[in-house]
VMD Tcl script that builds the backbone (N, CA, C; Angstrom):
set m [mol new atoms 267]
animate dup $m
set s [atomselect $m all]
$s set {name element resname resid chain x y z} {
  {N N ARG 1 A 32.960 -5.960 -31.997}
  {CA C ARG 1 A 33.096 -7.049 -31.048}
  {C C ARG 1 A 34.558 -7.258 -30.672}
  {N N GLU 2 A 35.456 -7.212 -31.639}
  {CA C GLU 2 A 36.869 -7.434 -31.371}
  {C C GLU 2 A 37.441 -6.374 -30.440}
  {N N ILE 3 A 37.000 -5.139 -30.626}
  {CA C ILE 3 A 37.486 -4.052 -29.777}
  {C C ILE 3 A 37.064 -4.292 -28.330}
  {N N LEU 4 A 35.831 -4.705 -28.136}
  {CA C LEU 4 A 35.373 -5.003 -26.772}
  {C C LEU 4 A 36.170 -6.148 -26.174}
  {N N ASP 5 A 36.397 -7.181 -26.963}
  {CA C ASP 5 A 37.187 -8.316 -26.476}
  {C C ASP 5 A 38.571 -7.854 -26.023}
  {N N GLU 6 A 39.227 -7.046 -26.841}
  {CA C GLU 6 A 40.572 -6.581 -26.525}
  {C C GLU 6 A 40.599 -5.712 -25.276}
  {N N ARG 7 A 39.640 -4.814 -25.170}
  {CA C ARG 7 A 39.647 -3.843 -24.078}
  {C C ARG 7 A 39.112 -4.385 -22.754}
  {N N TYR 8 A 38.133 -5.285 -22.810}
  {CA C TYR 8 A 37.407 -5.604 -21.578}
  {C C TYR 8 A 37.439 -7.062 -21.134}
  {N N ALA 9 A 37.975 -7.980 -21.942}
  {CA C ALA 9 A 37.987 -9.393 -21.550}
  {C C ALA 9 A 38.753 -9.595 -20.244}
  {N N ALA 10 A 39.887 -8.941 -20.094}
  {CA C ALA 10 A 40.679 -9.096 -18.870}
  {C C ALA 10 A 39.930 -8.569 -17.654}
  {N N ARG 11 A 39.227 -7.455 -17.812}
  {CA C ARG 11 A 38.447 -6.902 -16.693}
  {C C ARG 11 A 37.314 -7.846 -16.296}
  {N N ILE 12 A 36.682 -8.424 -17.292}
  {CA C ILE 12 A 35.600 -9.368 -17.012}
  {C C ILE 12 A 36.155 -10.603 -16.318}
  {N N ASP 13 A 37.293 -11.085 -16.775}
  {CA C ASP 13 A 37.922 -12.233 -16.121}
  {C C ASP 13 A 38.266 -11.924 -14.667}
  {N N GLU 14 A 38.774 -10.726 -14.404}
  {CA C GLU 14 A 39.067 -10.314 -13.026}
  {C C GLU 14 A 37.794 -10.293 -12.193}
  {N N MET 15 A 36.743 -9.757 -12.772}
  {CA C MET 15 A 35.467 -9.670 -12.062}
  {C C MET 15 A 34.947 -11.070 -11.728}
  {N N TYR 16 A 35.125 -12.014 -12.644}
  {CA C TYR 16 A 34.639 -13.372 -12.440}
  {C C TYR 16 A 35.603 -14.233 -11.620}
  {N N ALA 17 A 36.842 -13.779 -11.432}
  {CA C ALA 17 A 37.837 -14.578 -10.720}
  {C C ALA 17 A 37.501 -14.718 -9.242}
  {N N GLY 18 A 37.029 -13.660 -8.632}
  {CA C GLY 18 A 36.654 -13.725 -7.224}
  {C C GLY 18 A 35.241 -14.241 -7.108}
  {N N ALA 19 A 34.998 -15.007 -6.086}
  {CA C ALA 19 A 33.649 -15.547 -5.879}
  {C C ALA 19 A 32.812 -14.482 -5.159}
  {N N LEU 20 A 32.342 -13.520 -5.913}
  {CA C LEU 20 A 31.547 -12.438 -5.338}
  {C C LEU 20 A 30.135 -12.910 -5.047}
  {N N VAL 21 A 29.537 -12.332 -4.015}
  {CA C VAL 21 A 28.127 -12.618 -3.763}
  {C C VAL 21 A 27.318 -11.953 -4.860}
  {N N LYS 22 A 26.099 -12.398 -5.021}
  {CA C LYS 22 A 25.267 -11.962 -6.143}
  {C C LYS 22 A 25.163 -10.436 -6.237}
  {N N GLU 23 A 24.959 -9.778 -5.127}
  {CA C GLU 23 A 24.790 -8.321 -5.140}
  {C C GLU 23 A 26.067 -7.619 -5.607}
  {N N ASP 24 A 27.219 -8.103 -5.126}
  {CA C ASP 24 A 28.488 -7.507 -5.548}
  {C C ASP 24 A 28.767 -7.774 -7.021}
  {N N GLN 25 A 28.406 -8.960 -7.470}
  {CA C GLN 25 A 28.584 -9.326 -8.882}
  {C C GLN 25 A 27.736 -8.414 -9.766}
  {N N GLU 26 A 26.498 -8.187 -9.345}
  {CA C GLU 26 A 25.605 -7.317 -10.118}
  {C C GLU 26 A 26.125 -5.884 -10.150}
  {N N ALA 27 A 26.639 -5.402 -9.012}
  {CA C ALA 27 A 27.177 -4.042 -8.952}
  {C C ALA 27 A 28.395 -3.899 -9.855}
  {N N ALA 28 A 29.294 -4.876 -9.817}
  {CA C ALA 28 A 30.492 -4.834 -10.660}
  {C C ALA 28 A 30.118 -4.888 -12.138}
  {N N SER 29 A 29.155 -5.721 -12.462}
  {CA C SER 29 A 28.695 -5.841 -13.841}
  {C C SER 29 A 28.059 -4.541 -14.321}
  {N N SER 30 A 27.257 -3.934 -13.477}
  {CA C SER 30 A 26.607 -2.670 -13.823}
  {C C SER 30 A 27.637 -1.569 -14.027}
  {N N GLN 31 A 28.622 -1.526 -13.157}
  {CA C GLN 31 A 29.677 -0.518 -13.263}
  {C C GLN 31 A 30.463 -0.698 -14.568}
  {N N LEU 32 A 30.782 -1.947 -14.903}
  {CA C LEU 32 A 31.499 -2.214 -16.148}
  {C C LEU 32 A 30.647 -1.830 -17.355}
  {N N SER 33 A 29.361 -2.133 -17.322}
  {CA C SER 33 A 28.464 -1.780 -18.423}
  {C C SER 33 A 28.437 -0.279 -18.655}
  {N N LYS 34 A 28.381 0.493 -17.576}
  {CA C LYS 34 A 28.379 1.951 -17.697}
  {C C LYS 34 A 29.688 2.444 -18.305}
  {N N LEU 35 A 30.797 1.876 -17.851}
  {CA C LEU 35 A 32.100 2.265 -18.376}
  {C C LEU 35 A 32.192 1.972 -19.870}
  {N N VAL 36 A 31.782 0.781 -20.266}
  {CA C VAL 36 A 31.823 0.392 -21.674}
  {C C VAL 36 A 30.935 1.321 -22.497}
  {N N LYS 37 A 29.757 1.591 -22.005}
  {CA C LYS 37 A 28.832 2.469 -22.723}
  {C C LYS 37 A 29.455 3.844 -22.952}
  {N N GLU 38 A 30.050 4.408 -21.899}
  {CA C GLU 38 A 30.669 5.733 -22.015}
  {C C GLU 38 A 31.839 5.728 -23.003}
  {N N GLU 39 A 32.707 4.742 -22.881}
  {CA C GLU 39 A 33.889 4.708 -23.739}
  {C C GLU 39 A 33.545 4.396 -25.194}
  {N N MET 40 A 32.638 3.483 -25.407}
  {CA C MET 40 A 32.298 3.087 -26.777}
  {C C MET 40 A 31.392 4.102 -27.458}
  {N N GLU 41 A 30.637 4.866 -26.661}
  {CA C GLU 41 A 29.769 5.881 -27.242}
  {C C GLU 41 A 30.583 6.930 -27.989}
  {N N GLU 42 A 31.786 7.194 -27.492}
  {CA C GLU 42 A 32.662 8.152 -28.166}
  {C C GLU 42 A 33.126 7.623 -29.517}
  {N N LEU 43 A 33.440 6.334 -29.575}
  {CA C LEU 43 A 33.922 5.736 -30.819}
  {C C LEU 43 A 32.792 5.394 -31.792}
  {N N TYR 44 A 31.674 4.927 -31.242}
  {CA C TYR 44 A 30.553 4.460 -32.066}
  {C C TYR 44 A 29.240 5.071 -31.563}
  {N N PRO 45 A 29.037 6.354 -31.793}
  {CA C PRO 45 A 27.863 7.038 -31.229}
  {C C PRO 45 A 26.516 6.492 -31.713}
  {N N ASP 46 A 26.463 5.899 -32.890}
  {CA C ASP 46 A 25.195 5.397 -33.430}
  {C C ASP 46 A 25.024 3.893 -33.244}
  {N N GLU 47 A 25.893 3.270 -32.476}
  {CA C GLU 47 A 25.882 1.813 -32.347}
  {C C GLU 47 A 25.666 1.340 -30.911}
  {N N SER 48 A 24.914 2.076 -30.114}
  {CA C SER 48 A 24.761 1.714 -28.702}
  {C C SER 48 A 24.124 0.332 -28.528}
  {N N SER 49 A 23.187 -0.010 -29.372}
  {CA C SER 49 A 22.545 -1.324 -29.286}
  {C C SER 49 A 23.535 -2.441 -29.606}
  {N N ALA 50 A 24.346 -2.242 -30.629}
  {CA C ALA 50 A 25.338 -3.242 -31.014}
  {C C ALA 50 A 26.411 -3.392 -29.933}
  {N N VAL 51 A 26.801 -2.293 -29.304}
  {CA C VAL 51 A 27.797 -2.335 -28.232}
  {C C VAL 51 A 27.242 -3.106 -27.043}
  {N N LYS 52 A 26.007 -2.825 -26.682}
  {CA C LYS 52 A 25.372 -3.528 -25.560}
  {C C LYS 52 A 25.292 -5.029 -25.839}
  {N N SER 53 A 24.921 -5.382 -27.039}
  {CA C SER 53 A 24.825 -6.786 -27.439}
  {C C SER 53 A 26.197 -7.460 -27.421}
  {N N ALA 54 A 27.205 -6.764 -27.924}
  {CA C ALA 54 A 28.561 -7.319 -27.959}
  {C C ALA 54 A 29.107 -7.511 -26.547}
  {N N LEU 55 A 28.793 -6.602 -25.640}
  {CA C LEU 55 A 29.240 -6.738 -24.253}
  {C C LEU 55 A 28.572 -7.940 -23.597}
  {N N LYS 56 A 27.293 -8.089 -23.800}
  {CA C LYS 56 A 26.573 -9.234 -23.230}
  {C C LYS 56 A 27.165 -10.545 -23.769}
  {N N ASP 57 A 27.434 -10.571 -25.059}
  {CA C ASP 57 A 28.037 -11.751 -25.673}
  {C C ASP 57 A 29.410 -12.048 -25.075}
  {N N LEU 58 A 30.226 -11.016 -24.893}
  {CA C LEU 58 A 31.556 -11.190 -24.308}
  {C C LEU 58 A 31.447 -11.739 -22.888}
  {N N MET 59 A 30.551 -11.189 -22.102}
  {CA C MET 59 A 30.388 -11.647 -20.722}
  {C C MET 59 A 29.938 -13.112 -20.682}
  {N N CYS 60 A 29.042 -13.477 -21.556}
  {CA C CYS 60 A 28.582 -14.873 -21.619}
  {C C CYS 60 A 29.715 -15.804 -22.033}
  {N N ARG 61 A 30.489 -15.393 -23.031}
  {CA C ARG 61 A 31.606 -16.229 -23.475}
  {C C ARG 61 A 32.652 -16.402 -22.377}
  {N N ARG 62 A 32.925 -15.341 -21.612}
  {CA C ARG 62 A 33.899 -15.432 -20.527}
  {C C ARG 62 A 33.376 -16.314 -19.394}
  {N N MET 63 A 32.068 -16.245 -19.098}
  {CA C MET 63 A 31.474 -17.131 -18.081}
  {C C MET 63 A 31.607 -18.584 -18.510}
  {N N PHE 64 A 31.276 -18.850 -19.763}
  {CA C PHE 64 A 31.365 -20.212 -20.286}
  {C C PHE 64 A 32.802 -20.716 -20.247}
  {N N GLU 65 A 33.745 -19.865 -20.641}
  {CA C GLU 65 A 35.162 -20.250 -20.640}
  {C C GLU 65 A 35.643 -20.582 -19.226}
  {N N LYS 66 A 35.231 -19.782 -18.250}
  {CA C LYS 66 A 35.602 -20.053 -16.857}
  {C C LYS 66 A 35.041 -21.397 -16.415}
  {N N ALA 67 A 33.796 -21.639 -16.724}
  {CA C ALA 67 A 33.172 -22.909 -16.337}
  {C C ALA 67 A 33.869 -24.088 -17.018}
  {N N LYS 68 A 34.197 -23.919 -18.289}
  {CA C LYS 68 A 34.819 -24.998 -19.053}
  {C C LYS 68 A 36.247 -25.287 -18.588}
  {N N THR 69 A 37.032 -24.259 -18.344}
  {CA C THR 69 A 38.438 -24.463 -18.004}
  {C C THR 69 A 38.676 -24.716 -16.523}
  {N N GLU 70 A 37.906 -24.046 -15.657}
  {CA C GLU 70 A 38.140 -24.169 -14.219}
  {C C GLU 70 A 37.145 -25.083 -13.521}
  {N N GLY 71 A 36.042 -25.369 -14.179}
  {CA C GLY 71 A 35.031 -26.229 -13.569}
  {C C GLY 71 A 34.221 -25.558 -12.486}
  {N N THR 72 A 34.221 -24.212 -12.490}
  {CA C THR 72 A 33.422 -23.479 -11.503}
  {C C THR 72 A 32.612 -22.389 -12.177}
  {N N ARG 73 A 31.507 -22.063 -11.541}
  {CA C ARG 73 A 30.689 -20.938 -12.003}
  {C C ARG 73 A 31.287 -19.641 -11.462}
  {N N ILE 74 A 30.733 -18.519 -11.882}
  {CA C ILE 74 A 31.265 -17.235 -11.432}
  {C C ILE 74 A 30.973 -16.967 -9.963}
  {N N ASP 75 A 30.019 -17.684 -9.385}
  {CA C ASP 75 A 29.753 -17.516 -7.954}
  {C C ASP 75 A 30.566 -18.479 -7.098}
  {N N GLY 76 A 31.472 -19.236 -7.725}
  {CA C GLY 76 A 32.366 -20.109 -6.993}
  {C C GLY 76 A 31.906 -21.554 -6.857}
  {N N ARG 77 A 30.654 -21.831 -7.211}
  {CA C ARG 77 A 30.164 -23.217 -7.107}
  {C C ARG 77 A 30.726 -24.064 -8.232}
  {N N ARG 78 A 30.949 -25.346 -7.914}
  {CA C ARG 78 A 31.337 -26.293 -8.959}
  {C C ARG 78 A 30.132 -26.508 -9.881}
  {N N LEU 79 A 30.391 -27.047 -11.031}
  {CA C LEU 79 A 29.324 -27.244 -12.009}
  {C C LEU 79 A 28.278 -28.251 -11.537}
  {N N ASP 80 A 28.671 -29.171 -10.663}
  {CA C ASP 80 A 27.716 -30.168 -10.175}
  {C C ASP 80 A 27.053 -29.775 -8.855}
  {N N GLU 81 A 27.318 -28.573 -8.360}
  {CA C GLU 81 A 26.711 -28.099 -7.119}
  {C C GLU 81 A 25.423 -27.342 -7.408}
  {N N VAL 82 A 24.458 -27.538 -6.532}
  {CA C VAL 82 A 23.191 -26.812 -6.625}
  {C C VAL 82 A 23.126 -25.884 -5.426}
  {N N ARG 83 A 22.769 -24.650 -5.661}
  {CA C ARG 83 A 22.693 -23.704 -4.548}
  {C C ARG 83 A 21.431 -23.965 -3.739}
  {N N THR 84 A 21.477 -23.590 -2.491}
  {CA C THR 84 A 20.357 -23.762 -1.599}
  {C C THR 84 A 19.279 -22.743 -1.952}
  {N N ILE 85 A 18.084 -23.231 -2.092}
  {CA C ILE 85 A 16.949 -22.370 -2.393}
  {C C ILE 85 A 15.949 -22.527 -1.257}
  {N N SER 86 A 15.513 -21.416 -0.714}
  {CA C SER 86 A 14.521 -21.482 0.355}
  {C C SER 86 A 13.353 -20.582 -0.003}
  {N N SER 87 A 12.195 -20.955 0.511}
  {CA C SER 87 A 11.000 -20.147 0.272}
  {C C SER 87 A 10.050 -20.310 1.439}
  {N N GLU 88 A 9.189 -19.344 1.573}
  {CA C GLU 88 A 8.166 -19.386 2.609}
  {C C GLU 88 A 6.814 -19.189 1.956}
  {N N ALA 89 A 5.829 -19.858 2.507}
  {CA C ALA 89 A 4.484 -19.720 1.954}
  {C C ALA 89 A 3.595 -18.964 2.892}
}
mol reanalyze $m
mol bondsrecalc $m
mol representation Tube
mol addrep $m
């Protein structure tokens, strides 16, 4: 977990700093996940499940930290804002 924090926390913060639309956020997250998997597989070939779990935990902690310190979500909305939801029947 510490290795992931050291190597990828700054990248995750950069990814969350811009108010990306959902599709771009998902693409950036997927790209980072692939990179982490490739790099960590070399160091910990038998720990892919633990690496995936540690990355998810790191991403959640960074999202929470952004919300707590800046008062905004990763999509740019304030904590008291509700996004518009539309549906058709």
